[in-house]
N, C-alpha and C positions, 0 to 999 in steps of 0.2 A: 503494499500498499502506499507508505512512505520510508525514506532511507534518511531525512533528519527533519525534525519538528524542533520549534524554537516556542516555548512559553515565556510570552512576558506577564512579570506578576510584579505587585506592588504592596504585597498585603492587605487588599482590601476582599471585601466578599465574591466580587466579579471578579477576581485575579483568582480566586480558590475554584471557586465554579470552572474556571476558564481551565485550571489545572487540572481537574477529574478528567475533563475531556482529553487534554492533554496524553495523560496517562493512560486513560483508554485505547485511543488509538497507538501510543507509541508498547503497550501492551500487544494488540492487536498485530502490529510491524514491526513487533520484536525488537524492538532496536532505545536506544537508550534518547534520555530525555535534556535537552538543553534548557536550561532555567534563564534570561537576562533580565536582572534589575537594574534601573538606570538611577541611580546618582544625581540628582538634579541642583541645582544654586540654591533654590527654595526647599528640599531636602535635606543640604547640607547646612543650611543656615539651621533650624528646626534642629536638626540632629545635635549641634554644637549648644545651641540655647538650653536642650533638655536634655542634656548627657554631661557626665561630670570631666570624663579620659575618651582616649581613642580607645578603651576596650569596651567601654558602657557605649560608644557608637557601635563598634563593630559586634557586638549583642544585639543594640536595637537592630540596627540592619537585618542580622540572622534570626530574629523573633519575628520580622515581617514573613521571612519564608520557611518557617519553622514547620506548618502547619502544611504545609507542600511538600517539604522533606520529609514527612513523616508518611505520607503518603503513599511517594514513591519506595519508600523503607517498606511499607504493607505488602506493597501489588509487586515489591522486589524488582522494580525499574531502577537501573542507573542513569545517575543523572549527574549535569556537572553545570554550575552557578559563575554565570558571568557576569560582572560588575563591573557597570558600565558607566560613565560619565560623562554628563550635558543635556541637553533638552531631550525629554523622553520621544517626544516624536521622530523627531529627526535620528537621534541616534540609535534607534533600535531600527529604524529604516534603511540605513546604512550600516551597521551589525547586520541586519537578514541576508542584505544585498549583496554585500563583501561574501558571505559565508555561503549564497546558495542555498538555504535552505528549501526542503520542500513545502511545507506549511509554517506559518506564524500563526499562534493562538493566543489571543489577550478574550481580556472581559472589556464589554462591553462602554463598561464607566470605571472610573479609578477613583481614588480616596478624596478628589476634590470636585465633585456635582459642580459647584459655580464656578469655577477655573475654564470644566469641559465649556461652560454654558457660553461663558464671553467671546472664551480664546480657540472652541474647535477643539474637540476631544483629541488625545491622541490614538484613538483605538480609530478617528476619520483617517488623521493622517496617516498613520503607518496603511491601512486599506485601501489608501489611493496610491503611495509611490512604493509599496515593495514590491519585490517582482514574483512574488510566489504566491499561492492563494493562500488567504488569509481566513482564520474560522474567528468572528466576533461572537464571544457568551454571554446574554443576557447572566 
């Protein structure tokens, strides 16, 4: 079915539901799952404001992906996490196109619904510009 799948995650409920679908497809295709987490300027700023040191920041970021990692572990799906830096939409598009994935999977909304209404959502930017099929999960 697929040779490579990229799951884009931010810790939101939509990304957790997207992870369920990505894991299901990875199981059927018998392939590892690649997970992208983008650290934007806003994310970095928030991390620095609410965390005391670098290890706290790292733990905070890992906590956002913990549920997805646990699902992969339970389903015995190997995975690799890619920490990317930049504006989420363009950063995901550039990474996905460079790696030539067969499918990119992400939630239809992320952690900031107001921003997606005003600026255009990450999922919309990715769906328009990535060179492979995109699965948006509600």
